[in-house]
C-alpha positions as CSV (number, residue, x, y, z in Angstrom):
1,X,3.6,10.1,-60.6
2,X,4.1,6.3,-60.4
3,X,6.1,4.8,-57.7
4,X,7.8,1.6,-58.5
5,X,8.3,-0.6,-55.2
6,X,11.4,-2.9,-55.2
7,X,11.8,-5.6,-52.5
8,X,14.8,-7.5,-51.9
9,X,16.3,-9.9,-49.8
10,X,19.9,-8.9,-49.3
11,X,22.4,-10.8,-46.4
12,X,23.0,-8.6,-44.3
13,X,27.0,-9.5,-44.6
14,X,27.2,-8.5,-48.2
15,X,24.8,-5.1,-48.4
16,X,27.4,-2.9,-48.1
17,X,28.7,-4.2,-51.3
18,X,25.4,-5.2,-52.7
19,X,24.7,-1.4,-52.3
20,X,27.7,-0.1,-54.0
21,X,26.7,-2.1,-57.3
22,X,23.5,-1.6,-57.3
23,X,24.3,2.5,-56.9
24,X,27.0,1.9,-59.3
25,X,24.9,0.4,-62.1
26,X,21.0,1.0,-61.5
27,X,21.4,4.0,-60.2
28,X,23.4,5.7,-62.3
29,X,21.5,4.1,-65.4
30,X,18.2,5.7,-64.1
31,X,19.3,9.0,-63.6
32,X,20.1,8.9,-67.1
33,X,16.2,7.8,-68.1
34,X,13.3,10.0,-69.3
35,X,10.8,10.4,-66.6
36,X,12.9,9.4,-64.1
37,X,12.2,11.4,-60.9
38,X,14.4,10.3,-57.8
39,X,15.3,7.2,-56.1
40,X,15.8,6.0,-52.4
41,X,16.7,3.0,-51.1
42,X,15.0,2.1,-47.7
43,X,15.7,-0.9,-45.4
44,X,13.2,-2.4,-42.8
45,X,13.1,-1.5,-40.2
46,X,12.3,-4.9,-38.3
47,X,14.2,-7.5,-40.8
48,X,17.5,-6.1,-41.9
49,X,17.4,-8.2,-45.0
50,X,14.9,-6.6,-46.7
51,X,15.6,-3.6,-49.0
52,X,13.6,-1.3,-50.8
53,X,14.0,0.5,-54.0
54,X,11.4,3.3,-54.1
55,X,12.0,5.0,-57.6
56,X,9.5,7.9,-58.7
57,X,8.4,8.3,-62.5
58,X,6.6,10.6,-64.4
59,X,4.6,8.3,-65.7
60,X,3.9,4.6,-66.0
61,X,4.8,5.1,-69.9
62,X,7.9,6.7,-69.1
63,X,8.9,3.9,-66.6
64,X,8.0,1.5,-68.8
65,X,9.7,3.2,-72.6
66,X,13.1,2.0,-71.3
67,X,14.2,-0.7,-73.7
68,X,14.9,-4.4,-72.7
69,X,18.0,-4.6,-73.9
70,X,19.2,-1.6,-72.1
71,X,17.9,-3.1,-69.2
72,X,19.6,-6.9,-70.2
73,X,22.9,-4.4,-69.9
74,X,22.5,-3.3,-66.6
75,X,21.5,-6.5,-65.3
76,X,24.2,-8.4,-67.0
77,X,26.3,-5.4,-65.2
78,X,25.4,-6.2,-61.7
79,X,26.7,-9.6,-62.5
80,X,26.3,-12.1,-59.3
81,X,24.6,-9.0,-57.3
82,X,22.0,-8.7,-59.6
83,X,18.5,-10.2,-57.6
84,X,15.1,-10.9,-58.4
85,X,13.1,-8.4,-56.4
86,X,9.2,-8.2,-55.7
87,X,7.6,-5.5,-57.3
88,X,4.5,-3.5,-56.5
89,X,3.5,-0.4,-58.5
90,X,1.9,2.9,-57.1
91,X,0.1,6.0,-58.3
92,X,0.4,9.0,-56.6
93,X,-3.3,10.6,-56.1
94,X,-2.1,13.2,-54.0
95,X,1.3,15.0,-52.8
96,X,0.8,16.6,-49.4
């Protein structure tokens, strides 16, 4: 199992609208992908501008098998709400 951990900086005044767009476009798209397990959105307790998308995949290969043109379509659909994110990747070594 692999975790994709994305950190976005979102203006607090735009957070609700950004989350609606993110849910409509990215979440719905990811749910249709082979190897997708689940996704959560986290808010940083110390910085309300920092939102984290935590996405579980069955494998790194499953995650990386999504065609680039499909990713580009989702990014375009997000429009002005598409933001750059800091990316970290984690391997799950034990589930307690």
